[in-house]
N, C-alpha and C positions, 0 to 999 in steps of 0.2 A: 370822751371820744368813743363813738360806737365801734364795736369789734369789727374787724375785717370779715367780709362774707366769704372771701376766697383768697387766703394768703398764698403767696408764691412759695415755691420750694425753698428759695433763699431766705425768705422771712421765717418760715418754719424752722429752717436750720439754725438761725440765730437763737430762737427760743429754745431749741433742743440743746444747743451748746451751753446755754445758761443753766438749763436744768441739770446737765451732766456735771457742771462745776459745783452746783449746789449739792448734788448727791455725793460727789467725791469728797465734799467737806463734811458729809455726815449730818447735814441739816435738813429739817423738814420745811416744807413751804410755810407751815404755820409759824415756825420760829422766825423765818425771814421776814414775813409780813409784819410781825410784831416789832421787829427792830427797825423796819423802814416806814412804819405808820401807813402801811398799805392794806389791801384786803386780799383774802384768799382768791376771790374771783379775778382780781387784777393780776395776781401772780400767775394764775392758771392761764389767763389769756396771753400773757407775755411769753410764757414757756411753751405755748402751743402755736405761737406766731399769729394769733388773732389780734393782738395789740402790739403797737410799736413800743420801743423803750428808748429813753434818752441816752446820750453819750455819758452824761453824769451818772445816771443810774447804773449803767454797765460797769463803770469804774467803781462805784460804791459796792456793787455786788461782788466784783473781783476781789476787793479788799476784804469784804465780809467772808468770802469763801477761801481766803488766804491763797489765792492763785498767784504763783510766782512766775508763770510763763508770760513774760511781758509781751512777746510777739503775738501770742494768741489773744491777749487782752486788747492790744491795739487793733488787731484784725477785727475783733468783735465790735469794738467801738466804731470802726470805719463802717461796718455793716449797719450798725444802728443809725449812723449819721447819713447813710446813703438815701437820697431821695430821687434817684434816677428814674425818669419815666422814658424808657428807651423806645426805639421804633417798634419793638414787638408789641407794645401796648395798643397799637393800631389794630391788632388782630384779636383783641379780647372780645369774646362773644362770637368771633368768626371761626377760630380754630380751637382745638382742645387746649386746656391750660398747660399740658405738658409741652406743647410747642413753644409757648411763651416762656415757660420755666427754663427750657434748654437754651433758648436764645439769651436769656438773662444770665445764666450761669456761664455761658461761653464769653459773654461780654466782659465779665469780671474775672475770668480765668487768667492765671499767669502762664499756664502751659496747657496744651491739649495733646493727648496721646490716644490713638484710635487703632483698633484692629478691625479690618474688613474681611469677612469670610463669606458674605452673602452678596453684598452690593458694594460699589464704590462708596467710600465714606461721603456723607452729605456735603461737607465743605469743599469737596473736590468735584462734585457732580456738575455736569452741564444742565441747562434747562431741559433739553430734549431727553436726556437720560432720566432726570427726575420725573418728567412727565410720564415716561414709560413705566417707571417704578410705581408711582401713585396710581396710574390707570390700571395696574394689575391687581390692586387690592380687592379683596372679597369680604363683605359685599361691596360692589362697585359704588363709587361716589356718584351722587346725583349731579346734574348740570350745575356748574358754578362752584363746586367744592374743590376741584383739583387745582384751579388757577391760584387761589390764595395759598395753598400749600407749596406750590412751586415758587411763587413769589417770596414767601417767607424763607424757604430754603436758600434761594439765591441771595437774599439780604443777609442771611447769617454769615455768608462768606466774607463780610467786611472785617471780621476779627482777624483774618489772615492777610488782608490787603491794606488795612488802614495804617496810619502813622502809629508807631508803637504796637505793631501787630504782635499777636501772641505766638510763642514758639509752638509749632505744630509738627507732630511726628505721626506718620501713618504707616502701618504694616498691612499689606494687602496680599491675598493669596492669588496665584496665577489664575485660578478658576474664575475669580471675580473679574479679572481683566479680559478673559476670553469669552465670558458669557455675554451674548448679545441680547440685551433687554429690549432692543428695538431692531434696527437693521445695521448693515455694515457702515453706512455713513455716520450714524449716531455713535457706533462703537469707535470708529476712527477719531471722530471729534472728541470723544471722551478721553481717549488715550492722549491726544494732543493737549487737552486741557490739563491733565495730570502733569505732563512734561513742562508745560508753561508755568504751572504753579511751583514746581520744584526748582525753577530758576530764582525764586525768592529765597533770600538768605534764611528766612525763618521757617521754611517748609522743607520737610524731609519725608521722602517716601521710600520704603523698602518693600521688596517683593519676595514672597515665599514661593519658589517655583515648585511644580509638580515633582521634578526630579531631585528631591531632597530627602534625606533620612531624618527621622526624629521629629516629624510634625504630626501631632494627634490633636490639633486644636481647631478642628472644623467648626466647633461650637463656641469659639473663643471671642466672638465679636463683642466689642465694648468700646465705650468712649470714656476716657479718664480725664477729668478736668482738675488741674492743679490749682489749689487755692493759694492765698497769701502765705499761709503756713500749712504744713502737711496735714494737721488735724482738721483742716477745713476743705480738704479735697473731696470731690464728688465723682461717683461713677454712674453713668447712664447705660442701661442695658435694655434691649427690647426683649420682651417675653411674649408667649402666646396670648397673654392676657393684657398686654399693653406695655407702656414704658415704665421702667422702675428706676428710681434714683437711690443709690446706695451710699451711705456715709459712715457706717459703723467701722471702727478701727480695724477689726479683724477682716471685714469685707474689703476694705481699702488695701490692706496688706496682701490679701489673696489676689486682688486684681492687679496690683503692681507686679507681683510675682508672675502672674499669667502673662502680662505684657512682656516682661523680660524673657520668658520662655519662648514666646512666639518670635520676638525680635532676634533672639540668639540664632535661629535657623534661617533668617532672612538674608538676602543678598545685601551688600553694602549699598549706600545711596548711588554711587557711580555705576556699579554693575546693574543696579535696578533700573536706572535711566536707560542704559543700553538695552536691557531686556525689554522695556516698554517700547523703545524705538523699533526693535525687531518685530514685536507683535503688531505695531501700527503698520509696518511695511507689508506684513502678511495680509492685511485688509485691503 
């Protein structure tokens, strides 16, 4: 089978986790291929996500590496077996790969936690709000480039509305709720949308008001995607140079800690809903 020309972030993650298990076992790739009657090129392609790997091979590797974490092994087996071609594939060649990667990661996530300090989190945005955000990008998009981005963002929302919807927690700063990315009507509709979404049992929104002590997290924006086991969690952060996906254990711990810090100074869900109601009335 020919190597993949553009593996997804999830496919790369599977290969990286297999490499971590091998390295933890103190084995070289050369030793492993000798025991499996494989080749160094094949091993390299698997560990880089350029080639798929069978469920049986994952289990054999786990035994070879003396991995005793059964939950992790089963999660890796499930990733290897997954052949999902989700709706996001319709945008391949239309949108940057990171858009597709994020939709795929959200689709498979067991939980989602997000901190919004610049904009309303994507899964809570209205179409008009998203249009205003995308239209503000520099350099500006040419004709026809904004609509696919908006459509993609709206379709991502199915993860919090479908049967078996993901548990979703968002912490947003008051400045985000007060900033009018467009006009008053768009701002009011956006606040109403957040309130409607919080009526879902799986959606929680907390607000960090201006009048609160102990908040120094203006740069804390992040999206934390919980995997089937903690070792397979992923964090997405926007940087000046584009979107970054983080999965190193130390990075994940730092981001979990950051989320707890921001959450600790936020209003509880009930008071947050009341707060958003008051803001909406002001408009």
